[in-house]
N, C-alpha and C positions, 0 to 999 in steps of 0.2 A: 215703272222702274226708273231709278236715278241713273243718269249718264254723266260722267265727267269727261269733258272735252278740252283738250289742250291744243291751242292754236298759236303758231308763230306767225306774226304779221310784220309788215313794214311799219315802222314807227312814224305814221303820218296822221295829220288831222283828218277826221271823218271815217277812219277805219272802224272804230267801235260802233259808230252809227250804222254803217252798212251791215255789220255783223248782227247787231241787235235787231235791225230791220228784217233781216233774213229769218231770224227766230220768230219774230212777230208774224210775218207773212205765213209761216208754216204752222202757226198756232202752237208753238213750243214755248212753254213758260220757263223763264230763267229763274232758278231758285237761288243761285249764287253766281257772282261775277267778280273776278279779280283781274287787274291788268297791271303790268309793270315791265320796265325795261329788262332786257337780258344782259349778259356780259357784253353784248354789242349794242351800243346806244341807238343804232339804226333799226333794231329789231325789238319788238315787244312780245311778251307771252300773255295770252288771254286764257284764263281758266274759267270754264263755265260748267256749272252743275245744273242740269235740267231734267225734268220728269217727262217721260214719253215711252212709247213702245219701240221695239228694236228696229222695225222697218223705218219709222220716222227718223230715228237717230242715224241710220245708214244714209238715208236721203239727205239729211241735213249735212252730214260730213261731206258728201259729194258736192253739195251746193257751196259749202264753205271753201272747198278746194278750188272752185271756179272763180271766186272773188279775186280781183286783180292784185290786191295787196296781201293776199294770203300766201305764206311761204310753205307751211306744212300744217296738217291737221291730224290729230290722233285721238280717238276715243279710248280712254283708259279703262280697262276692266277693273272692278273693285278689288280683285285679288292681285293686281299688278301695279297698284299705285300706293304712294305715300302721300297723305294729305294732312294739312293743318289749317286751322282757322284761329284768328286772334279775337279775344273778347275782353272788353273793359266793362266792369260791372261795379256800380256804386251801391253798397249795401248799408242799410240802417244798422248801426252798431252802438248800442249804449255800453257803458263801461262793464256791466255785468255779462254782456253777450260777447264782448270783443275777444276774449280768450277762446271761446268755442269757434268763432269764425276763423281766427288765426289757425287753430288746429285743422279745420277743414281745408284751409288754404295750403298748409304744410303737406297734408296727405295728398292733395290733388295737384301739387307742384304749381300752385298759383302764387303770384308775387303781389304783395301789397305795395301800391305805388303812391297812395295818398291816404292820410288819416286826419280826421277832424274829431271834434268832441262827439259828434253823433253819427259819423259815417266812416266806412273803409272803402277805398276804391282799389279794385283788384284787377290785375292783368293775368290772363291765362291763355296759353296757346296749346291747342290739342286737336284731336279729331272732333268732328261735329257731335258725335255721340257723347264724348267725354265732357264737352262744354254743356250739353243738355243735362248731363248727370250733375255737374257742378251747380248749374242753375237750380236744379231741384233741391240740392242740399242747402243752399243759402236762401231759397225763397221764403221759408218760414220766418226769417229775420226781417224781411221786407226789402225788396229791390226798388231803389229810387230811380236808377237809370241803368240802361244797358245798351251797348253798341257792339256790333260784330263786323269783322271784315268778311270778304268773300273767301271761299275755300281756295287754297293754292295746292297744287299737286305736281308730283314728279313720278315718272315711271320707275318702278323698282329695278334693281340690277344695273348692269353696265350699259345697257342700251338707253338711249334718250332721244328726245325730240330736238334735233339740231338742224341748222341750215345746211344744206348739202354743199 
């Protein structure tokens, strides 16, 4: 089962290394990792998506809370989170195919950010599932390059993960 874990940490060198080391020691593979400053430059938010059973996830959350630089940890249930991922994808696009690809981009709310004689580079931000769907739709044209960010997520509703 996939688990999305949101961690507030002090913004210091070495924090990410300690957190990833904890995952490694527990045999918990990281599928996605995103780190960024919050509204407070002294605090960063780490969003990790990992695969594992419920017991391992609970143990991991307890261990993360024990790390000195950790401020707060929360595992977000799939029905209580809003998540997005960014993808840049360079697609083969000869002049005959270009209008078809542009139509797919319009339908999927993707933005064309670069165009050459033979390629279109597209930016799309959506859920992981929608990015996969977009990839399947443009794959027949030929994907030259693709890069994705890690998943970022927030808890739905008025509650949130904040420093106390």
